[in-house]
C-alpha positions as a Python dict, from the first residue, in 0.01 Angstrom:
ca = {
    (1, 'M'): (0, 0, 0),
    (2, 'V'): (-303, 160, 105),
    (3, 'K'): (-257, -1, 470),
    (4, 'K'): (91, 150, 447),
    (5, 'L'): (-50, 499, 316),
    (6, 'I'): (-327, 569, 605),
    (7, 'H'): (-67, 549, 881),
    (8, 'L'): (150, 850, 716),
    (9, 'P'): (86, 1210, 775),
    (10, 'F'): (-107, 1383, 500),
    (11, 'F'): (162, 1591, 380),
    (12, 'A'): (392, 1284, 392),
    (13, 'I'): (157, 1130, 140),
    (14, 'L'): (129, 1412, -145),
    (15, 'L'): (542, 1364, -150),
    (16, 'I'): (489, 1001, -224),
    (17, 'I'): (230, 1107, -486),
    (18, 'S'): (470, 1363, -652),
    (19, 'S'): (707, 1081, -756),
    (20, 'P'): (631, 787, -965),
    (21, 'V'): (872, 552, -803),
    (22, 'Q'): (787, 685, -427),
    (23, 'A'): (391, 658, -547),
    (24, 'E'): (451, 267, -513),
    (25, 'S'): (726, 235, -258),
    (26, 'G'): (673, 536, -11),
    (27, 'L'): (1028, 480, 3),
    (28, 'P'): (1232, 792, 174),
    (29, 'N'): (1566, 938, 28),
    (30, 'I'): (1821, 858, 264),
    (31, 'V'): (2165, 1046, 346),
    (32, 'L'): (2412, 903, 629),
    (33, 'I'): (2672, 1090, 737),
    (34, 'L'): (2990, 933, 896),
    (35, 'A'): (3218, 1190, 1088),
    (36, 'D'): (3532, 1041, 1171),
    (37, 'D'): (3691, 1064, 1548),
    (38, 'M'): (3409, 1326, 1670),
    (39, 'G'): (3344, 1279, 2034),
    (40, 'W'): (3041, 1209, 2215),
    (41, 'G'): (3089, 1564, 2392),
    (42, 'D'): (3204, 1746, 2046),
    (43, 'P'): (2861, 1878, 1947),
    (44, 'Q'): (2684, 2104, 2190),
    (45, 'C'): (2389, 1935, 2164),
    (46, 'Y'): (2530, 1646, 2343),
    (47, 'Q'): (2755, 1868, 2576),
    (48, 'S'): (2637, 2218, 2686),
    (49, 'D'): (3002, 2286, 2799),
    (50, 'S'): (3160, 2180, 2478),
    (51, 'K'): (3387, 2478, 2325),
    (52, 'I'): (3243, 2456, 1966),
    (53, 'P'): (2971, 2589, 1802),
    (54, 'T'): (2761, 2316, 1594),
    (55, 'P'): (2497, 2522, 1519),
    (56, 'N'): (2381, 2288, 1196),
    (57, 'L'): (2421, 1946, 1421),
    (58, 'D'): (2192, 2088, 1708),
    (59, 'R'): (1911, 2181, 1430),
    (60, 'L'): (1947, 1829, 1318),
    (61, 'A'): (1853, 1704, 1651),
    (62, 'A'): (1611, 1987, 1724),
    (63, 'G'): (1423, 1895, 1438),
    (64, 'G'): (1454, 1499, 1483),
    (65, 'M'): (1544, 1234, 1757),
    (66, 'R'): (1924, 1251, 1919),
    (67, 'F'): (2016, 883, 2104),
    (68, 'T'): (2238, 974, 2424),
    (69, 'D'): (2328, 601, 2438),
    (70, 'A'): (2451, 517, 2084),
    (71, 'H'): (2774, 306, 2040),
    (72, 'T'): (3025, 218, 1765),
    (73, 'P'): (3084, -171, 1727),
    (74, 'S'): (3446, -114, 1717),
    (75, 'S'): (3656, 202, 1888),
    (76, 'V'): (3837, 265, 1576),
    (77, 'C'): (3774, 328, 1214),
    (78, 'T'): (3754, 19, 971),
    (79, 'P'): (3598, -229, 1170),
    (80, 'T'): (3320, 58, 1235),
    (81, 'R'): (3276, 101, 879),
    (82, 'Y'): (3234, -266, 749),
    (83, 'T'): (2991, -337, 1029),
    (84, 'L'): (2785, -21, 948),
    (85, 'L'): (2756, -108, 567),
    (86, 'T'): (2702, -516, 627),
    (87, 'G'): (2535, -535, 973),
    (88, 'R'): (2795, -766, 1090),
    (89, 'Y'): (3079, -762, 1306),
    (90, 'C'): (3423, -688, 1168),
    (91, 'W'): (3586, -969, 1403),
    (92, 'R'): (3427, -1215, 1172),
    (93, 'T'): (3634, -1125, 896),
    (94, 'S'): (4042, -1162, 867),
    (95, 'L'): (4026, -813, 1029),
    (96, 'E'): (4018, -920, 1428),
    (97, 'K'): (4204, -592, 1552),
    (98, 'G'): (4360, -281, 1413),
    (99, 'V'): (4271, -115, 1073),
    (100, 'L'): (4369, -165, 709),
    (101, 'D'): (4614, 114, 553),
    (102, 'G'): (4554, 268, 224),
    (103, 'F'): (4661, -2, 24),
    (104, 'G'): (4472, -290, 195),
    (105, 'P'): (4290, -515, -9),
    (106, 'P'): (3908, -530, -23),
    (107, 'L'): (3777, -630, 331),
    (108, 'I'): (3424, -650, 201),
    (109, 'K'): (3389, -975, -36),
    (110, 'K'): (3252, -1050, -337),
    (111, 'G'): (2866, -1097, -299),
    (112, 'E'): (2850, -952, 45),
    (113, 'D'): (2561, -775, 72),
    (114, 'T'): (2595, -391, 195),
    (115, 'L'): (2346, -103, 251),
    (116, 'A'): (2408, 10, -99),
    (117, 'S'): (2316, -315, -287),
    (118, 'L'): (2042, -373, -42),
    (119, 'L'): (1890, -25, -142),
    (120, 'K'): (1986, -73, -526),
    (121, 'G'): (1725, -376, -482),
    (122, 'A'): (1495, -127, -375),
    (123, 'G'): (1540, 95, -663),
    (124, 'Y'): (1779, 358, -530),
    (125, 'N'): (1988, 547, -726),
    (126, 'T'): (2341, 538, -453),
    (127, 'A'): (2655, 735, -428),
    (128, 'C'): (2929, 748, -198),
    (129, 'V'): (3119, 1073, -125),
    (130, 'G'): (3410, 1073, 118),
    (131, 'K'): (3639, 815, 358),
    (132, 'W'): (3654, 467, 208),
    (133, 'H'): (3877, 313, 444),
    (134, 'L'): (3758, -42, 392),
    (135, 'G'): (4009, -200, 161),
    (136, 'M'): (4066, -156, -278),
    (137, 'Q'): (4229, -373, -446),
    (138, 'W'): (4542, -244, -563),
    (139, 'H'): (4822, -382, -795),
    (140, 'D'): (5203, -351, -776),
    (141, 'K'): (5381, -237, -1105),
    (142, 'D'): (5459, -586, -1219),
    (143, 'G'): (5086, -623, -1215),
    (144, 'A'): (5053, -833, -861),
    (145, 'P'): (4771, -741, -662),
    (146, 'L'): (4878, -617, -338),
    (147, 'G'): (4773, -784, 6),
    (148, 'E'): (4811, -738, 342),
    (149, 'R'): (5045, -460, 455),
    (150, 'G'): (5132, -729, 741),
    (151, 'P'): (5362, -590, 1046),
    (152, 'Q'): (5488, -306, 904),
    (153, 'R'): (5405, 57, 913),
    (154, 'F'): (5140, 198, 663),
    (155, 'R'): (5317, 164, 308),
    (156, 'P'): (5387, 468, 94),
    (157, 'G'): (5275, 324, -261),
    (158, 'D'): (5597, 402, -423),
    (159, 'N'): (5543, 62, -607),
    (160, 'V'): (5199, 89, -700),
    (161, 'D'): (5055, 103, -1062),
    (162, 'F'): (4801, 402, -1002),
    (163, 'E'): (4738, 361, -1409),
    (164, 'R'): (4522, 79, -1349),
    (165, 'D'): (4180, 12, -1249),
    (166, 'I'): (4113, 15, -879),
    (167, 'T'): (3877, -270, -766),
    (168, 'G'): (3678, -413, -491),
    (169, 'G'): (3592, -65, -384),
    (170, 'P'): (3264, 137, -364),
    (171, 'V'): (3119, 61, -670),
    (172, 'D'): (3189, -289, -676),
    (173, 'V'): (3000, -320, -362),
    (174, 'G'): (2667, -151, -481),
    (175, 'F'): (2733, 207, -547),
    (176, 'D'): (2630, 340, -841),
    (177, 'R'): (2918, 598, -842),
    (178, 'Y'): (3232, 716, -576),
    (179, 'F'): (3425, 1014, -487),
    (180, 'G'): (3687, 1017, -193),
    (181, 'I'): (3995, 904, -65),
    (182, 'S'): (4096, 518, 25),
    (183, 'A'): (4184, 564, 378),
    (184, 'S'): (4284, 835, 663),
    (185, 'L'): (4486, 1101, 551),
    (186, 'D'): (4749, 1005, 779),
    (187, 'M'): (4847, 728, 560),
    (188, 'S'): (4918, 732, 175),
    (189, 'P'): (4790, 751, -110),
    (190, 'Y'): (4716, 1131, -89),
    (191, 'L'): (4464, 1143, -424),
    (192, 'Y'): (4132, 1145, -526),
    (193, 'I'): (3953, 834, -651),
    (194, 'R'): (3647, 868, -889),
    (195, 'D'): (3490, 532, -901),
    (196, 'R'): (3753, 285, -1021),
    (197, 'R'): (4040, 567, -1133),
    (198, 'A'): (4281, 784, -956),
    (199, 'E'): (4168, 1086, -1052),
    (200, 'T'): (4500, 1279, -1095),
    (201, 'L'): (4818, 1002, -1105),
    (202, 'P'): (5023, 1058, -820),
    (203, 'T'): (5358, 1220, -910),
    (204, 'E'): (5494, 1387, -618),
    (205, 'W'): (5570, 1288, -255),
    (206, 'H'): (5401, 1392, 57),
    (207, 'E'): (5572, 1495, 383),
    (208, 'E'): (5445, 1598, 717),
    (209, 'I'): (5258, 1912, 704),
    (210, 'K'): (5387, 2204, 889),
    (211, 'G'): (5145, 2395, 1115),
    (212, 'T'): (4924, 2111, 1113),
    (213, 'L'): (4831, 1918, 1384),
    (214, 'F'): (4963, 1606, 1206),
    (215, 'M'): (5044, 1318, 1435),
    (216, 'N'): (5097, 970, 1332),
    (217, 'G'): (5156, 1082, 966),
    (218, 'V'): (5378, 883, 710),
    (219, 'S'): (5560, 976, 379),
    (220, 'G'): (5378, 893, 46),
    (221, 'V'): (5273, 927, -276),
    (222, 'K'): (5066, 1243, -396),
    (223, 'S'): (4859, 1399, -647),
    (224, 'P'): (5002, 1733, -767),
    (225, 'G'): (4785, 1986, -574),
    (226, 'F'): (4633, 1771, -326),
    (227, 'D'): (4610, 1966, -1),
    (228, 'V'): (4463, 1797, 303),
    (229, 'H'): (4305, 2115, 434),
    (230, 'E'): (4094, 2119, 105),
    (231, 'V'): (3978, 1752, 127),
    (232, 'L'): (3682, 1829, 377),
    (233, 'P'): (3490, 2138, 180),
    (234, 'R'): (3559, 1936, -148),
    (235, 'F'): (3330, 1626, -3),
    (236, 'G'): (3079, 1933, 65),
    (237, 'D'): (3106, 2046, -290),
    (238, 'E'): (3068, 1640, -425),
    (239, 'A'): (2761, 1585, -185),
    (240, 'V'): (2584, 1888, -284),
    (241, 'S'): (2620, 1795, -645),
    (242, 'I'): (2488, 1470, -603),
    (243, 'I'): (2173, 1584, -410),
    (244, 'Q'): (2088, 1849, -673),
    (245, 'E'): (2121, 1601, -927),
    (246, 'N'): (1920, 1297, -786),
    (247, 'A'): (1625, 1525, -605),
    (248, 'G'): (1463, 1554, -935),
    (249, 'K'): (1496, 1207, -1023),
    (250, 'E'): (1198, 934, -973),
    (251, 'N'): (1400, 685, -851),
    (252, 'P'): (1509, 793, -412),
    (253, 'F'): (1850, 819, -369),
    (254, 'F'): (2113, 716, -119),
    (255, 'L'): (2390, 922, -37),
    (256, 'Y'): (2685, 757, 232),
    (257, 'M'): (2917, 1037, 327),
    (258, 'P'): (3207, 919, 570),
    (259, 'L'): (3394, 1265, 611),
    (260, 'N'): (3756, 1269, 679),
    (261, 'S'): (3722, 1467, 956),
    (262, 'P'): (3802, 1539, 1287),
    (263, 'H'): (4014, 1285, 1253),
    (264, 'L'): (4435, 1337, 1246),
    (265, 'P'): (4556, 1535, 1062),
    (266, 'V'): (4375, 1828, 1224),
    (267, 'S'): (4365, 2042, 920),
    (268, 'P'): (4119, 2302, 924),
    (269, 'S'): (4077, 2541, 602),
    (270, 'A'): (4239, 2884, 679),
    (271, 'S'): (3931, 3038, 665),
    (272, 'V'): (3769, 2868, 967),
    (273, 'K'): (4037, 2936, 1203),
    (274, 'G'): (3926, 3070, 1546),
    (275, 'K'): (3583, 2975, 1476),
    (276, 'S'): (3591, 2753, 1815),
    (277, 'K'): (3748, 2812, 2173),
    (278, 'A'): (3926, 2468, 2124),
    (279, 'G'): (4214, 2535, 1923),
    (280, 'D'): (4247, 2382, 1533),
    (281, 'Y'): (4067, 2087, 1649),
    (282, 'G'): (3762, 2277, 1789),
    (283, 'D'): (3788, 2493, 1461),
    (284, 'F'): (3790, 2140, 1245),
    (285, 'V'): (3481, 2017, 1418),
    (286, 'W'): (3289, 2363, 1335),
    (287, 'E'): (3409, 2299, 986),
    (288, 'T'): (3252, 1957, 962),
    (289, 'D'): (2957, 2106, 1123),
    (290, 'Q'): (2941, 2352, 799),
    (291, 'V'): (2937, 2078, 597),
    (292, 'V'): (2679, 1895, 721),
    (293, 'G'): (2470, 2200, 663),
    (294, 'R'): (2554, 2246, 340),
    (295, 'V'): (2410, 1934, 297),
    (296, 'L'): (2083, 2009, 513),
    (297, 'D'): (2064, 2339, 316),
    (298, 'A'): (2092, 2137, -38),
    (299, 'L'): (1811, 1907, 77),
    (300, 'D'): (1563, 2172, 159),
    (301, 'Q'): (1676, 2347, -148),
    (302, 'T'): (1570, 2100, -359),
    (303, 'K'): (1268, 2067, -199),
    (304, 'V'): (1332, 1689, -29),
    (305, 'K'): (1389, 1756, 316),
    (306, 'D'): (1055, 1631, 423),
    (307, 'N'): (1103, 1282, 275),
    (308, 'T'): (1478, 1238, 350),
    (309, 'L'): (1615, 1018, 619),
    (310, 'V'): (1938, 1167, 750),
    (311, 'L'): (2138, 990, 1024),
    (312, 'F'): (2459, 1166, 1145),
    (313, 'T'): (2720, 959, 1354),
    (314, 'S'): (3055, 897, 1431),
    (315, 'D'): (3285, 620, 1387),
    (316, 'N'): (3437, 609, 1731),
    (317, 'G'): (3487, 838, 2013),
    (318, 'G'): (3746, 1115, 2063),
    (319, 'L'): (4135, 1119, 2086),
    (320, 'W'): (4115, 1457, 2255),
    (321, 'H'): (4056, 1375, 2626),
    (322, 'W'): (4168, 1404, 2927),
    (323, 'W'): (4228, 1042, 3027),
    (324, 'D'): (4441, 1026, 2721),
    (325, 'F'): (4659, 1339, 2864),
    (326, 'R'): (4653, 1153, 3193),
    (327, 'A'): (4842, 863, 3017),
    (328, 'D'): (5080, 1089, 2853),
    (329, 'D'): (5170, 1280, 3179),
    (330, 'D'): (5290, 985, 3358),
    (331, 'G'): (5632, 1059, 3453),
    (332, 'G'): (5814, 978, 3148),
    (333, 'K'): (5708, 637, 3163),
    (334, 'A'): (5497, 731, 2812),
    (335, 'P'): (5614, 925, 2519),
    (336, 'S'): (5373, 1229, 2487),
    (337, 'T'): (5152, 1267, 2167),
    (338, 'G'): (5097, 1645, 2311),
    (339, 'R'): (4713, 1572, 2307),
    (340, 'G'): (4751, 1613, 2684),
    (341, 'E'): (4921, 1944, 2673),
    (342, 'Y'): (4645, 2080, 2415),
    (343, 'V'): (4355, 1912, 2612),
    (344, 'K'): (4473, 2118, 2917),
    (345, 'Q'): (4524, 2431, 2724),
    (346, 'F'): (4173, 2464, 2580),
    (347, 'G'): (3976, 2247, 2871),
    (348, 'H'): (3740, 2088, 2567),
    (349, 'Q'): (3691, 1714, 2669),
    (350, 'S'): (3569, 1528, 2344),
    (351, 'N'): (3414, 1270, 2503),
    (352, 'A'): (3251, 1468, 2816),
    (353, 'D'): (3279, 1253, 3122),
    (354, 'W'): (3302, 909, 2964),
    (355, 'R'): (3608, 719, 3051),
    (356, 'G'): (3870, 660, 2769),
    (357, 'T'): (3946, 757, 2415),
    (358, 'K'): (3935, 657, 2056),
    (359, 'A'): (4061, 274, 2045),
    (360, 'D'): (4000, 198, 2413),
    (361, 'I'): (3704, -51, 2524),
    (362, 'Y'): (3594, 208, 2775),
    (363, 'E'): (3295, 433, 2712),
    (364, 'G'): (3459, 727, 2556),
    (365, 'G'): (3602, 485, 2288),
    (366, 'H'): (3272, 356, 2145),
    (367, 'R'): (3024, 612, 2289),
    (368, 'V'): (2913, 852, 2005),
    (369, 'P'): (2681, 1126, 1866),
    (370, 'F'): (2371, 949, 1669),
    (371, 'I'): (2085, 1156, 1553),
    (372, 'V'): (1806, 1036, 1326),
    (373, 'N'): (1606, 1316, 1119),
    (374, 'W'): (1312, 1251, 928),
    (375, 'P'): (1053, 1555, 923),
    (376, 'S'): (754, 1345, 726),
    (377, 'Q'): (791, 1053, 995),
    (378, 'I'): (980, 1140, 1319),
    (379, 'K'): (860, 1389, 1597),
    (380, 'A'): (1105, 1680, 1627),
    (381, 'G'): (1286, 1749, 1982),
    (382, 'Q'): (1303, 1421, 2103),
    (383, 'V'): (1581, 1256, 2302),
    (384, 'V'): (1589, 913, 2380),
    (385, 'D'): (1815, 684, 2628),
    (386, 'T'): (1767, 330, 2438),
    (387, 'P'): (2074, 144, 2374),
    (388, 'V'): (2143, 122, 1985),
    (389, 'E'): (2463, 30, 1775),
    (390, 'L'): (2548, 143, 1461),
    (391, 'T'): (2539, -230, 1378),
    (392, 'D'): (2153, -184, 1392),
    (393, 'V'): (2132, 96, 1077),
    (394, 'Y'): (2158, -204, 824),
    (395, 'A'): (1818, -398, 974),
    (396, 'T'): (1622, -73, 1040),
    (397, 'I'): (1699, 54, 692),
    (398, 'S'): (1601, -322, 559),
    (399, 'E'): (1279, -266, 736),
    (400, 'I'): (1213, 32, 590),
    (401, 'T'): (1255, -21, 290),
    (402, 'G'): (1101, -369, 273),
    (403, 'Q'): (1439, -532, 152),
    (404, 'K'): (1540, -882, 316),
    (405, 'K'): (1871, -924, 450),
    (406, 'K'): (2061, -1157, 235),
    (407, 'G'): (2377, -1430, 348),
    (408, 'N'): (2566, -1346, 634),
    (409, 'S'): (2487, -955, 605),
    (410, 'G'): (2261, -835, 877),
    (411, 'M'): (2358, -1128, 1116),
    (412, 'D'): (2426, -875, 1383),
    (413, 'S'): (2172, -594, 1345),
    (414, 'F'): (1898, -531, 1464),
    (415, 'S'): (1592, -276, 1391),
    (416, 'F'): (1559, 64, 1615),
    (417, 'M'): (1205, 131, 1417),
    (418, 'P'): (1005, 80, 1714),
    (419, 'V'): (1195, 347, 1887),
    (420, 'L'): (1156, 612, 1570),
    (421, 'K'): (781, 535, 1579),
    (422, 'G'): (810, 712, 1906),
    (423, 'K'): (814, 372, 2124),
    (424, 'E'): (1113, 504, 2309),
    (425, 'D'): (1102, 221, 2621),
    (426, 'T'): (1099, -36, 2341),
    (427, 'S'): (1465, -203, 2389),
    (428, 'T'): (1513, -355, 2024),
    (429, 'R'): (1892, -484, 2132),
    (430, 'P'): (1900, -689, 2390),
    (431, 'F'): (2270, -618, 2454),
    (432, 'L'): (2598, -450, 2305),
    (433, 'V'): (2879, -550, 2170),
    (434, 'H'): (3193, -369, 2183),
    (435, 'H'): (3554, -423, 2050),
    (436, 'S'): (3875, -244, 2108),
    (437, 'L'): (4169, -147, 1882),
    (438, 'S'): (4374, -459, 2037),
    (439, 'G'): (4085, -698, 1988),
    (440, 'M'): (3951, -698, 2342),
    (441, 'F'): (3599, -737, 2352),
    (442, 'A'): (3320, -616, 2595),
    (443, 'I'): (2969, -725, 2619),
    (444, 'R'): (2675, -509, 2808),
    (445, 'K'): (2321, -629, 2909),
    (446, 'K'): (2112, -349, 3090),
    (447, 'G'): (2329, -200, 3313),
    (448, 'W'): (2641, -449, 3337),
    (449, 'K'): (2911, -420, 3118),
    (450, 'L'): (3178, -700, 3144),
    (451, 'I'): (3527, -638, 2986),
    (452, 'E'): (3724, -963, 2864),
    (453, 'G'): (4087, -857, 3031),
    (454, 'R'): (4222, -524, 3186),
    (455, 'G'): (4320, -237, 3075),
    (456, 'S'): (4206, -21, 2769),
    (457, 'G'): (4306, -272, 2496),
    (458, 'G'): (4347, 81, 2279),
    (459, 'F'): (4570, 407, 2374),
    (460, 'T'): (4510, 475, 2728),
    (461, 'R'): (4735, 343, 2960),
    (462, 'P'): (4715, 99, 3133),
    (463, 'R'): (4636, -60, 2786),
    (464, 'K'): (4668, -470, 2868),
    (465, 'K'): (4711, -656, 3205),
    (466, 'E'): (5064, -672, 3199),
    (467, 'E'): (5087, -296, 3218),
    (468, 'I'): (4916, -290, 3523),
    (469, 'G'): (5207, -471, 3718),
    (470, 'K'): (5027, -672, 3983),
    (471, 'D'): (4834, -1002, 3993),
    (472, 'L'): (4462, -867, 3925),
    (473, 'S'): (4136, -976, 3831),
    (474, 'G'): (4095, -1142, 3483),
    (475, 'G'): (3835, -915, 3348),
    (476, 'Q'): (3653, -611, 3435),
    (477, 'L'): (3289, -574, 3492),
    (478, 'Y'): (3079, -253, 3574),
    (479, 'D'): (2758, -109, 3699),
    (480, 'L'): (2675, 162, 3456),
    (481, 'L'): (2362, 245, 3613),
    (482, 'R'): (2563, 326, 3945),
    (483, 'D'): (2881, 386, 3777),
    (484, 'P'): (2883, 547, 3430),
    (485, 'K'): (3246, 632, 3429),
    (486, 'E'): (3339, 314, 3500),
    (487, 'Q'): (3534, 351, 3807),
    (488, 'K'): (3496, 40, 4021),
    (489, 'N'): (3562, -295, 3867),
    (490, 'L'): (3300, -555, 4022),
    (491, 'W'): (3465, -867, 3876),
    (492, 'D'): (3567, -1038, 4193),
    (493, 'E'): (3238, -931, 4369),
    (494, 'Q'): (2989, -1041, 4070),
    (495, 'A'): (3069, -1361, 3985),
    (496, 'E'): (2706, -1449, 3873),
    (497, 'Q'): (2700, -1174, 3643),
    (498, 'V'): (3062, -1233, 3511),
    (499, 'S'): (2920, -1591, 3413),
    (500, 'N'): (2616, -1520, 3257),
    (501, 'L'): (2728, -1208, 3038),
    (502, 'S'): (3089, -1407, 2960),
    (503, 'S'): (2845, -1724, 2812),
    (504, 'L'): (2623, -1475, 2623),
    (505, 'L'): (2950, -1306, 2459),
    (506, 'S'): (3077, -1687, 2394),
    (507, 'K'): (2737, -1757, 2223),
    (508, 'I'): (2722, -1431, 2017),
    (509, 'K'): (3096, -1512, 1898),
    (510, 'N'): (2994, -1851, 1798),
    (511, 'T'): (2663, -1782, 1611),
    (512, 'S'): (2543, -1472, 1583),
    (513, 'A'): (2385, -1148, 1762),
    (514, 'T'): (2046, -1209, 1610),
    (515, 'S'): (2051, -1586, 1713),
    (516, 'A'): (2204, -1542, 2067),
    (517, 'A'): (1915, -1312, 2125),
    (518, 'Q'): (1672, -1585, 2024),
}
């Protein structure tokens, strides 16, 4: 223990001595905030041309380390959340493409280790506030457990028994407590869950909300008084309460805060209208930033900020981007979602100059903001271009807390602790693996990025080879060092790179990322 302490700054040692548990372990509090569909170019600290003020994300970055080359393992929601919590790629599970709906069964299996259970072993108090979207075990009114939704649209929930315990969720995978919603707010059920129970039974019916950018929404059951505009502020209230409650305790705490914003429905509170120059979407991002600010203020006010590790990121790239409206405005071949006109009206590019949107295999689908702040350990004002994946949070926290990875959890995770310690040139991850909505794979090593297929594999047209309309290469290969916007496909010109990257990806699929790196 003495060897560990002598490497810490003097004021960090004082923080450790002030808490009996931390005096023995030196463990930080950990707050992990996951925005939903926030693009790389939304925060102003990433894109100076952003039309959205983000003062709290900017101060978080100014006080810590901002990564410019951070990526999600998937370009959609559920898979990224699974990988973030387990350090294992989601395509190794039954969910090989797409996302769960609000009534999907648990994706994290019984006995599978998560960040929460890992930290429980280190003595942490653990809490989750926000959008889960990793499945829970619901039952129908005849007592039968609900299974996968199959090919049908998101289920409305009118046949569900909401008076039963909901199992397999956060409190069954390592969290002491949970408050939140089961999935996105464009799918049922529209209710809050506390631990294993619906806070208020859903006795009403939800319809599409007028005056809201509410695309892809479905009707479904709703608790009386439930309002999508109030969900984000409510999450802020709960998070602040948990910090205030745990700050004075002997054990360190872990707060996982997966937000519902700025995902559809774009539903900012009435009080924040006009806070940005990017319409309702920009206002919703601004409100997201304000909730982050409330969390940071609570850490400061409870005097635990210096020894609290805060990580902020997003589950995939943004949806409001010019590549998407180019797909919509293709002469009537594709039904318009309205996003294109919206983006043109306000001139805000959610993914900056990166190609593609959420769901796509291109950079805009999976390159995201990633900020790490830990005042007692991380030098302020750092900007690093070392590649990382959200997959790597598991191994990094495992190393910080001295907990060993268990079972299959962590099999695809590499610790980026050397980067946090100031060794910016140290590449802790030898390659990056990406996955699209449709299940299309990509792998990147150094500057080369290979995509196993044609098209975006997501929302941007053409989505797949068949939509291109002619016999072209079997895949895509881009030199991101010279072509960061992924414009020139070198598949037919670089056969050796295609062969090497294809072989590496195959090895990763058949073993694990950590095994393939050896």
